[in-house]
FIMI-859858 format. One line per field, with one value per residue (C-alpha): residue number from 1; residue in one letter; x, y negated, z negated. Coordinates in Angstrom, 1 decimal, decimal comma. Layout:
// residues N
seq = [NUM ...]
type = [A ...]
c1 = [X ...]
c2 = [Y ...]
c3 = [Z ...]
END
This chain:
// residues 374
seq = [1 2 3 4 5 6 7 8 9 10 11 12 13 14 15 16 17 18 19 20 21 22 23 24 25 26 27 28 29 30 31 32 33 34 35 36 37 38 39 40 41 42 43 44 45 46 47 48 49 50 51 52 53 54 55 56 57 58 59 60 61 62 63 64 65 66 67 68 69 70 71 72 73 74 75 76 77 78 79 80 81 82 83 84 85 86 87 88 89 90 91 92 93 94 95 96 97 98 99 100 101 102 103 104 105 106 107 108 109 110 111 112 113 114 115 116 117 118 119 120 121 122 123 124 125 126 127 128 129 130 131 132 133 134 135 136 137 138 139 140 141 142 143 144 145 146 147 148 149 150 151 152 153 154 155 156 157 158 159 160 161 162 163 164 165 166 167 168 169 170 171 172 173 174 175 176 177 178 179 180 181 182 183 184 185 186 187 188 189 190 191 192 193 194 195 196 197 198 199 200 201 202 203 204 205 206 207 208 209 210 211 212 213 214 215 216 217 218 219 220 221 222 223 224 225 226 227 228 229 230 231 232 233 234 235 236 237 238 239 240 241 242 243 244 245 246 247 248 249 250 251 252 253 254 255 256 257 258 259 260 261 262 263 264 265 266 267 268 269 270 271 272 273 274 275 276 277 278 279 280 281 282 283 284 285 286 287 288 289 290 291 292 293 294 295 296 297 298 299 300 301 302 303 304 305 306 307 308 309 310 311 312 313 314 315 316 317 318 319 320 321 322 323 324 325 326 327 328 329 330 331 332 333 334 335 336 337 338 339 340 341 342 343 344 345 346 347 348 349 350 351 352 353 354 355 356 357 358 359 360 361 362 363 364 365 366 367 368 369 370 371 372 373 374]
type = [M R A V G I V L A G G N N K K M K E L S Y K R A V S A M P I A G S Y R S I D F T L S N M T N S H I Q R V A V L T Q Y N S R S L N E H L S S S K W W N F G R K Q G G M F V F T P T I T A D N S N W Y R G T A D A L F Q N L N F L K N S H E P Y V I I A A G E G V Y K L D Y N K V L E Y H I E K K A D I T I V T K Q M D E S E D V S R F G Q V Q T D E D G R I T S F D E K P M V A S S H T I S C G I Y V V R R R Q L I E L I E R C A Q E D R F D F V K D I L I R Y L H L K R I Y S Y P I T T Y W S N I S S V E S Y F R T N M D F L K P E V R N F F F K E Y P D I Y S K V E D L P P A K Y N P G A Q V R N S L V S S G S I I N G V V E N S V L F K K A Y I G N G C V I R N S I I L N D V Y I G D N S H I E N C I V E S R D T I W T N S T Y I G S P D D I K I V L E K N D R F M F N]
c1 = [82,2 79,7 77,6 74,8 74,6 72,1 72,5 70,1 69,7 66,4 65,8 65,6 67,7 66,5 69,8 70,6 68,5 67,9 70,5 68,0 64,9 66,0 67,9 68,5 71,4 73,0 73,0 75,0 77,8 81,4 85,0 84,3 83,2 81,4 78,3 77,8 76,2 80,1 82,1 79,6 79,1 82,9 83,3 81,2 82,4 86,0 85,1 83,9 79,9 78,4 74,8 73,9 70,5 69,7 66,6 65,5 62,6 62,8 63,6 65,3 65,2 69,3 70,1 68,1 69,8 73,1 72,6 70,7 74,2 75,8 79,2 80,5 80,8 81,6 78,2 77,1 77,5 75,6 75,7 74,6 74,3 73,2 69,1 67,4 64,2 61,8 58,2 56,0 52,3 50,6 46,9 48,8 50,3 49,7 52,9 56,0 59,0 58,1 61,6 64,4 63,1 59,9 62,3 63,6 60,4 58,7 61,7 62,5 61,9 65,3 66,9 64,8 65,8 69,2 72,5 74,7 75,1 75,3 74,4 75,9 73,7 75,2 73,9 74,7 75,2 79,2 82,4 84,9 87,2 86,3 87,3 83,7 85,6 87,7 84,1 83,0 85,3 85,6 81,8 82,5 85,3 82,9 80,2 78,0 74,4 75,1 78,3 77,7 80,7 81,7 84,1 85,6 84,7 87,0 85,8 85,1 82,8 78,9 77,8 74,1 73,1 74,4 73,6 76,3 77,1 79,2 81,2 82,7 86,4 85,2 83,7 80,1 77,9 76,4 74,7 73,2 71,7 70,4 70,7 70,2 70,4 73,7 76,4 76,6 79,5 81,6 81,8 79,0 77,2 78,0 75,2 77,4 75,5 76,7 74,2 73,3 70,6 68,2 68,6 67,4 64,7 63,4 63,8 62,5 59,1 58,9 59,2 56,0 54,0 54,4 54,2 57,2 59,6 63,1 65,9 68,1 65,3 63,3 65,7 69,5 68,1 65,3 67,4 70,6 70,7 69,2 71,4 75,6 76,0 79,1 81,3 83,7 85,7 87,1 90,1 90,8 88,9 85,0 82,6 78,6 77,4 73,8 74,5 75,5 78,1 79,3 78,9 80,8 83,6 83,6 84,1 86,7 88,7 89,5 92,2 94,1 96,9 96,6 92,8 92,9 95,6 93,9 91,0 92,4 96,0 95,8 94,4 91,7 89,9 86,8 84,3 81,8 79,8 81,9 81,0 83,0 84,0 86,9 89,8 89,7 90,3 92,0 92,2 94,6 94,5 93,2 94,5 93,6 95,6 94,9 91,3 89,5 88,2 86,8 86,5 84,2 85,0 86,3 87,9 88,7 89,1 90,5 90,0 91,4 90,6 87,1 85,9 84,2 82,6 81,9 81,0 81,3 82,3 83,7 83,8 86,8 86,9 85,7 86,8 85,5 86,7 86,2 83,3 81,9 80,5 78,1 77,9 77,1 77,1 77,4 79,0 79,0 81,8 83,1 81,3 82,6 81,6 83,2 82,0 79,2 77,6 76,1 73,5 73,7 72,4 72,8 73,3 74,8 74,5 77,5 78,7 76,8 78,3 77,5 79,4 79,2 80,7 83,1 80,1 77,4 77,7 75,6 73,6 73,2 69,9 69,1 66,4 67,0 67,5 70,9 73,2 74,2 77,9 79,6]
c2 = [31,0 31,5 29,1 28,4 25,4 22,9 19,8 17,5 16,4 15,0 11,1 8,0 4,8 1,5 -0,3 2,0 -0,4 1,0 3,7 6,0 5,4 8,8 10,6 11,5 10,0 13,2 13,6 10,5 10,7 10,2 9,9 10,9 14,5 14,9 14,7 13,0 17,0 18,3 17,2 18,4 22,0 22,2 20,8 24,2 27,1 25,8 25,8 29,7 28,8 31,8 30,9 27,1 25,8 22,4 20,4 18,2 16,1 13,0 13,1 16,1 17,0 16,0 17,5 20,4 21,5 20,4 23,0 25,5 27,9 28,8 30,0 27,1 26,5 30,2 30,7 33,5 36,3 39,6 38,2 34,4 32,6 28,9 28,2 25,1 24,3 21,3 20,7 23,2 23,0 25,8 26,6 25,3 22,2 19,7 17,4 16,1 15,9 13,1 12,9 14,9 17,2 17,8 19,0 21,2 22,1 23,3 25,5 27,1 30,4 29,6 28,9 32,0 35,0 33,6 35,5 32,7 31,2 27,8 25,3 22,3 20,0 17,4 14,6 14,9 11,0 11,6 11,5 13,3 16,0 17,9 21,4 21,7 24,6 22,3 20,3 23,6 24,6 20,6 21,7 24,7 23,1 20,6 22,6 19,8 20,5 18,6 17,1 14,4 13,5 9,8 7,5 4,4 1,6 -1,6 -4,2 -6,4 -4,0 -4,1 -1,3 -2,3 0,6 3,5 4,5 3,3 4,9 4,2 6,9 7,5 8,4 12,5 11,5 12,3 9,4 7,5 4,9 5,7 2,7 3,2 0,5 -2,0 -6,0 -6,7 -4,2 -3,1 -0,8 0,0 3,9 4,7 8,3 10,3 12,3 15,7 17,4 21,2 22,6 26,0 27,7 28,4 25,5 23,2 25,7 24,9 20,9 21,0 23,1 20,5 17,6 19,0 19,7 16,2 14,9 13,2 13,6 11,7 13,6 10,6 9,1 12,0 14,2 12,1 9,1 10,6 14,0 11,1 11,5 14,5 16,4 16,7 14,7 14,6 12,8 14,0 11,2 12,0 10,3 10,7 8,8 9,1 7,2 6,7 5,9 4,4 1,4 -0,5 -2,0 1,1 3,2 0,8 0,5 4,7 5,2 2,3 4,0 6,8 4,4 3,8 6,9 7,5 8,5 10,8 12,8 13,5 14,8 16,0 17,7 18,2 21,9 22,2 21,6 19,7 22,0 20,7 22,7 22,3 21,2 22,4 19,4 18,1 16,1 12,1 10,9 7,7 5,9 3,9 0,4 1,6 0,3 2,0 0,6 1,8 3,7 7,2 9,1 11,5 14,8 14,2 10,1 8,4 5,0 2,4 -0,7 -2,0 -0,6 -1,8 -0,7 1,4 4,3 6,4 9,5 12,4 11,6 7,7 6,1 2,2 1,0 -1,4 -4,5 -3,8 -4,8 -2,9 -4,3 -3,3 -1,3 1,8 3,4 6,6 9,8 9,5 5,5 4,4 1,2 -0,8 -2,9 -6,2 -5,9 -7,3 -5,4 -6,7 -5,9 -3,8 -0,6 0,9 3,5 6,8 7,5 3,2 2,0 -1,0 -2,6 -4,6 -7,6 -7,6 -9,3 -8,5 -9,7 -9,6 -10,5 -8,9 -10,0 -9,0 -6,2 -6,1 -2,9 -2,6 -0,6 -1,2 1,3 1,1 3,9 6,2 4,8 8,1 9,0 9,1]
c3 = [83,9 81,7 82,8 85,0 87,4 88,3 90,5 90,3 94,0 94,6 93,5 95,2 94,4 95,9 95,5 98,4 100,7 103,9 103,7 101,9 104,0 105,7 103,7 99,8 97,9 97,4 101,2 101,7 103,9 102,1 103,8 107,7 106,8 103,2 102,4 98,3 97,2 98,4 95,5 92,8 94,7 94,9 91,1 90,8 92,6 92,2 88,2 88,8 88,6 90,2 90,2 91,4 91,8 93,5 92,9 96,1 96,4 98,1 102,2 102,0 105,4 106,1 102,6 103,1 106,7 104,9 102,6 104,8 104,6 100,9 102,7 102,9 99,0 98,9 96,8 99,5 97,6 96,2 92,6 91,8 94,6 95,6 95,1 96,5 94,8 96,2 94,2 94,5 94,7 93,0 90,8 87,5 89,0 92,0 91,0 92,8 90,3 87,6 86,6 86,0 82,5 84,6 87,8 85,0 84,1 87,2 88,3 84,2 85,5 87,1 83,5 82,0 84,7 83,8 81,9 81,1 77,8 79,1 81,4 83,4 84,6 87,3 89,5 93,4 93,5 92,1 93,9 91,5 90,8 87,3 85,8 84,0 82,1 80,4 79,5 77,8 76,2 74,4 74,3 72,2 70,1 68,7 68,1 69,8 70,8 74,0 75,7 78,3 80,6 80,1 82,3 80,5 83,3 83,6 82,1 85,0 86,4 86,4 84,2 83,8 86,6 83,8 80,9 78,2 75,3 72,0 70,0 66,2 66,1 66,3 70,1 68,8 70,5 68,1 70,5 73,9 76,0 79,1 82,0 79,5 80,9 78,8 78,4 75,1 76,3 79,4 78,1 80,4 81,3 84,7 84,7 84,1 80,8 79,0 76,6 75,7 77,9 75,4 73,5 76,9 77,6 74,2 74,9 78,0 76,9 74,2 76,6 78,9 75,7 74,7 78,7 78,7 82,1 81,4 80,6 79,3 77,5 75,9 75,1 75,3 73,9 71,7 69,8 69,6 66,1 65,2 67,6 67,8 70,9 72,1 74,8 76,9 78,7 82,5 83,0 87,0 90,0 89,2 91,1 91,8 95,3 94,0 95,5 98,8 97,2 95,5 98,2 100,1 97,6 97,3 101,2 101,3 98,2 100,8 102,5 99,6 99,7 95,8 96,7 100,0 98,4 94,9 96,9 100,3 99,4 95,5 94,5 93,9 97,5 98,3 100,4 103,3 106,1 109,2 112,6 115,7 117,3 119,2 117,5 117,8 121,1 121,0 125,1 126,5 124,8 121,6 118,5 114,6 111,5 108,2 109,0 108,6 112,3 112,5 114,8 117,7 117,7 120,6 120,4 122,7 121,3 117,6 114,3 110,7 107,5 108,8 108,1 111,0 110,9 113,1 116,8 116,7 120,4 120,2 123,8 125,2 124,4 120,4 117,1 113,8 110,7 107,1 108,3 107,7 111,1 110,1 112,4 115,7 116,3 119,9 120,1 123,4 124,8 123,4 119,8 116,7 113,5 110,1 106,6 107,6 107,3 110,8 110,2 111,9 115,7 116,3 119,6 119,4 122,6 125,0 123,4 119,7 117,0 113,1 110,4 106,9 103,9 101,2 98,7 100,8 102,8 105,8 107,1 111,0 111,9 115,2 117,1 120,8 123,3 123,1 126,2 128,2 127,9 131,2]
END
C-alpha cells in the first residue's frame, strides 16, 4: 500500500476510571483474547501497510509487553516493520507528548525517513474492521487534503465525548465541533485520518513553531476552511472503548452472534499475541450460558451473559451474570457478581457479593493476596 501507518496509543482517559490506573486505554482487554490496539494493527496489516509506528506514553508497560514482538501482526519483516516510540529526553527536548500533534512532531523523523506518499493515522482505542485502501482511494478521488473516517451514530447515543462533524452533499466537512456539551450532529469522527505525508510534515512543523500541540484543534479545526477536508463514512461495526460504559457495552456486543461472526469468522482476521494455554475447563456442576470463556479458565459455578478472559477461576456455588472478568482473576466459592467489571489479577474472597446495575457498572478492585491453586 502507498501509505505509512501511525497508531496513536499514548493517551489516558479519566472516563475509564480505575481501569486505566495500570494500563493505557489501547491495552484494554477486549472479547476474551484481544487488546484494543489489536484491531487497529490488524487493519493496518490487512490493508498491506508495511511500515507502522505506534506512539505510546501513558502507563505503557503493559502495552509495550504486548507489542514486544511484531510477528503476531505480520510486521516481522526485512522491509518496513513495526516501530514503538515513547517520549525521548534529549538535549533539545525534555517534554512528554503534550498532545497528538506534539507526539507526531517528536517522531517527525519517522515520517521524513519514510517514502510512502500518504499517512494513515489511527487511534488505538477503536474496535472495528476497515480496509484503509478504500479510504485512500476515496481520499484521492475527492482530491482531499485530509480525509476523516466518520460514523453516523444513533440519535439516542451520547456523542458528547466525540468530535462531531457536518458535511455538504459532496462529503466535504463544513463543521467540526470537538466534544461539545450540546450535540450539533450525530456524525462523529472515528479518530482515523488520511493525509499526504509531505503535507502532514508541513502542518506538524507549523504547529510546533506556533506552540500548538493538538492534532484535532490545531490542524483539523483550524484549517477546516483552508484545506479540503472530507468525510469517509464507515457503515460496519465501530466502537470506541474510552469510557467504562462503552468498554462494558463493547465487550457485551461480542455475545451477539452477528458481532462475533463479523470479527471472528469473516475475512480478514483480527490478530493478537498468542499465549500457550490449555482450553477452558468446565467441571461437573458448571453452567455456562451465552458467554465467552477464554483459554486457561476453570469454571465450577454458573456463568451467564458474561465475558471471561484468560486464566479466570470461578469457584463452586458462584453466580456470575452480565459481567466482565479480566485476566487471571480468582473468584472464591459462593460469590455473586452481577453487572460488574472485575479487574485483572484480583482475588475475590469466598462468599463475596458485588452487584452493580445496567446503568451503573461496578468496577471491582481487590488488593489481597492470591489464593494458591490446589
